[in-house]
One Martini backbone bead per residue (centre of mass of N, CA, C, O) as a GRO file, in nm:
protein
  162
    1UNK     BB    1   0.051   0.064  -0.016
    2UNK     BB    2   0.304   0.256  -0.003
    3UNK     BB    3   0.360   0.223  -0.308
    4UNK     BB    4   0.088   0.359  -0.416
    5UNK     BB    5   0.126   0.626  -0.267
    6UNK     BB    6   0.399   0.695  -0.401
    7UNK     BB    7   0.298   0.673  -0.700
    8UNK     BB    8   0.072   0.870  -0.680
    9UNK     BB    9   0.248   1.115  -0.583
   10UNK     BB   10   0.423   1.119  -0.838
   11UNK     BB   11   0.211   1.151  -1.051
   12UNK     BB   12   0.088   1.421  -0.934
   13UNK     BB   13   0.350   1.586  -0.961
   14UNK     BB   14   0.380   1.553  -1.275
   15UNK     BB   15   0.096   1.685  -1.354
   16UNK     BB   16   0.146   1.956  -1.230
   17UNK     BB   17   0.415   2.031  -1.379
   18UNK     BB   18   0.257   2.002  -1.683
   19UNK     BB   19   0.094   2.240  -1.675
   20UNK     BB   20  -0.017   2.529  -1.727
   21UNK     BB   21   0.092   2.843  -1.791
   22UNK     BB   22   0.118   3.128  -1.660
   23UNK     BB   23   0.119   3.446  -1.654
   24UNK     BB   24   0.467   3.526  -1.584
   25UNK     BB   25   0.596   3.305  -1.663
   26UNK     BB   26   0.885   3.132  -1.743
   27UNK     BB   27   1.113   3.081  -2.020
   28UNK     BB   28   1.439   3.044  -2.010
   29UNK     BB   29   1.433   3.322  -1.819
   30UNK     BB   30   1.189   3.451  -1.991
   31UNK     BB   31   0.955   3.646  -2.073
   32UNK     BB   32   0.651   3.663  -2.203
   33UNK     BB   33   0.553   3.781  -2.527
   34UNK     BB   34   0.354   4.002  -2.723
   35UNK     BB   35   0.306   4.038  -3.077
   36UNK     BB   36   0.221   4.339  -3.247
   37UNK     BB   37   0.130   4.432  -3.534
   38UNK     BB   38   0.216   4.673  -3.753
   39UNK     BB   39   0.101   4.888  -3.948
   40UNK     BB   40   0.099   4.962  -4.260
   41UNK     BB   41   0.169   5.159  -4.488
   42UNK     BB   42   0.034   5.328  -4.715
   43UNK     BB   43  -0.040   5.271  -5.043
   44UNK     BB   44   0.112   5.446  -5.310
   45UNK     BB   45   0.008   5.535  -5.638
   46UNK     BB   46   0.181   5.646  -5.933
   47UNK     BB   47   0.039   5.781  -6.234
   48UNK     BB   48   0.054   5.836  -6.597
   49UNK     BB   49  -0.140   6.011  -6.844
   50UNK     BB   50  -0.220   6.032  -7.215
   51UNK     BB   51  -0.322   6.249  -7.488
   52UNK     BB   52  -0.229   6.231  -7.839
   53UNK     BB   53  -0.435   6.419  -8.084
   54UNK     BB   54  -0.335   6.583  -8.306
   55UNK     BB   55  -0.397   6.900  -8.127
   56UNK     BB   56  -0.442   6.710  -7.867
   57UNK     BB   57  -0.399   6.746  -7.504
   58UNK     BB   58  -0.371   6.507  -7.226
   59UNK     BB   59  -0.305   6.516  -6.867
   60UNK     BB   60  -0.238   6.263  -6.608
   61UNK     BB   61  -0.213   6.260  -6.252
   62UNK     BB   62  -0.215   5.959  -6.033
   63UNK     BB   63  -0.317   5.918  -5.693
   64UNK     BB   64  -0.332   5.628  -5.468
   65UNK     BB   65  -0.484   5.600  -5.130
   66UNK     BB   66  -0.704   5.387  -5.022
   67UNK     BB   67  -0.911   5.503  -5.256
   68UNK     BB   68  -0.773   5.768  -5.281
   69UNK     BB   69  -0.801   6.034  -5.525
   70UNK     BB   70  -0.528   6.226  -5.683
   71UNK     BB   71  -0.443   6.519  -5.900
   72UNK     BB   72  -0.377   6.608  -6.241
   73UNK     BB   73  -0.524   6.825  -6.507
   74UNK     BB   74  -0.461   6.861  -6.870
   75UNK     BB   75  -0.611   7.070  -7.117
   76UNK     BB   76  -0.537   7.072  -7.495
   77UNK     BB   77  -0.751   7.197  -7.704
   78UNK     BB   78  -0.836   7.277  -8.005
   79UNK     BB   79  -0.990   7.561  -8.024
   80UNK     BB   80  -0.947   7.583  -7.707
   81UNK     BB   81  -0.936   7.635  -7.390
   82UNK     BB   82  -0.724   7.581  -7.151
   83UNK     BB   83  -0.690   7.342  -6.870
   84UNK     BB   84  -0.580   7.364  -6.514
   85UNK     BB   85  -0.573   7.099  -6.247
   86UNK     BB   86  -0.738   6.945  -5.970
   87UNK     BB   87  -0.808   6.626  -5.802
   88UNK     BB   88  -1.076   6.470  -5.597
   89UNK     BB   89  -1.139   6.117  -5.500
   90UNK     BB   90  -1.230   5.805  -5.626
   91UNK     BB   91  -1.120   5.447  -5.637
   92UNK     BB   92  -1.340   5.201  -5.772
   93UNK     BB   93  -1.190   4.973  -5.900
   94UNK     BB   94  -1.237   5.108  -6.243
   95UNK     BB   95  -1.328   5.397  -6.099
   96UNK     BB   96  -1.314   5.741  -6.150
   97UNK     BB   97  -1.407   5.992  -5.909
   98UNK     BB   98  -1.427   6.360  -5.937
   99UNK     BB   99  -1.307   6.682  -5.844
  100UNK     BB  100  -1.246   6.951  -6.077
  101UNK     BB  101  -1.010   7.205  -6.032
  102UNK     BB  102  -1.002   7.496  -6.255
  103UNK     BB  103  -0.823   7.695  -6.507
  104UNK     BB  104  -1.014   7.924  -6.711
  105UNK     BB  105  -0.995   8.228  -6.836
  106UNK     BB  106  -0.927   8.326  -6.533
  107UNK     BB  107  -1.125   8.100  -6.410
  108UNK     BB  108  -1.279   7.925  -6.158
  109UNK     BB  109  -1.357   7.569  -6.174
  110UNK     BB  110  -1.614   7.304  -6.116
  111UNK     BB  111  -1.596   6.949  -6.185
  112UNK     BB  112  -1.705   6.638  -6.279
  113UNK     BB  113  -1.525   6.334  -6.305
  114UNK     BB  114  -1.479   6.037  -6.528
  115UNK     BB  115  -1.315   5.720  -6.516
  116UNK     BB  116  -1.223   5.418  -6.692
  117UNK     BB  117  -1.081   5.128  -6.671
  118UNK     BB  118  -0.946   4.903  -6.861
  119UNK     BB  119  -0.994   4.568  -6.817
  120UNK     BB  120  -0.773   4.453  -7.022
  121UNK     BB  121  -0.611   4.733  -6.974
  122UNK     BB  122  -0.443   4.917  -6.711
  123UNK     BB  123  -0.335   5.164  -6.930
  124UNK     BB  124  -0.639   5.269  -6.947
  125UNK     BB  125  -0.849   5.569  -6.986
  126UNK     BB  126  -1.199   5.659  -6.990
  127UNK     BB  127  -1.395   5.919  -7.053
  128UNK     BB  128  -1.690   6.045  -6.911
  129UNK     BB  129  -2.029   6.112  -7.017
  130UNK     BB  130  -2.298   6.362  -6.947
  131UNK     BB  131  -2.538   6.486  -6.796
  132UNK     BB  132  -2.573   6.816  -6.633
  133UNK     BB  133  -2.548   6.986  -6.319
  134UNK     BB  134  -2.604   7.251  -6.088
  135UNK     BB  135  -2.425   7.277  -5.755
  136UNK     BB  136  -2.376   7.577  -5.724
  137UNK     BB  137  -2.031   7.579  -5.840
  138UNK     BB  138  -2.101   7.277  -5.944
  139UNK     BB  139  -2.052   7.022  -6.178
  140UNK     BB  140  -2.283   6.752  -6.230
  141UNK     BB  141  -2.395   6.455  -6.264
  142UNK     BB  142  -2.708   6.354  -6.294
  143UNK     BB  143  -2.638   6.031  -6.398
  144UNK     BB  144  -2.375   5.832  -6.343
  145UNK     BB  145  -2.500   5.551  -6.461
  146UNK     BB  146  -2.520   5.711  -6.772
  147UNK     BB  147  -2.256   5.698  -6.872
  148UNK     BB  148  -2.022   5.763  -7.132
  149UNK     BB  149  -1.769   5.535  -7.269
  150UNK     BB  150  -1.572   5.644  -7.528
  151UNK     BB  151  -1.314   5.497  -7.728
  152UNK     BB  152  -1.343   5.756  -7.943
  153UNK     BB  153  -1.246   5.965  -7.751
  154UNK     BB  154  -1.123   5.988  -7.441
  155UNK     BB  155  -0.788   5.841  -7.426
  156UNK     BB  156  -0.570   5.729  -7.172
  157UNK     BB  157  -0.224   5.661  -7.162
  158UNK     BB  158   0.031   5.554  -7.052
  159UNK     BB  159   0.295   5.769  -6.927
  160UNK     BB  160   0.458   6.033  -6.860
  161UNK     BB  161   0.613   6.206  -6.602
  162UNK     BB  162   0.642   6.568  -6.554
   0.00000   0.00000   0.00000
């Protein structure tokens, strides 16, 4: 019987020593630590696009960070006043929608712009056109879902950043 008690006592001591460690216990003389991953810096992508067709030139610099799009647009269309400005908006899937603030004929204007990225080749953006309405001092698309993206109109291809 003494052997059984001794054997039971040794088994009990063994099981207790193999139990779960509590926080604050040490392993190999070092405290346990929890590593919390640090958030990565937001990824910013900068791309440049242009269209040079006959005597018309359009240039766009596009920067996208976490779906927020901003950049510059320059329109130099033959026999029309050129305009230069900046835009801010969103890039959702293949569609860029933004408010474009620009200078033309010495006046500041704001209008909504929309471009769709060609799904076959992501190196092409096609500008969308549709019926517009004025809201305050800004020209907006009346029905953005009815925009027409004509591949024979304004098509910007990836180009040099100036």
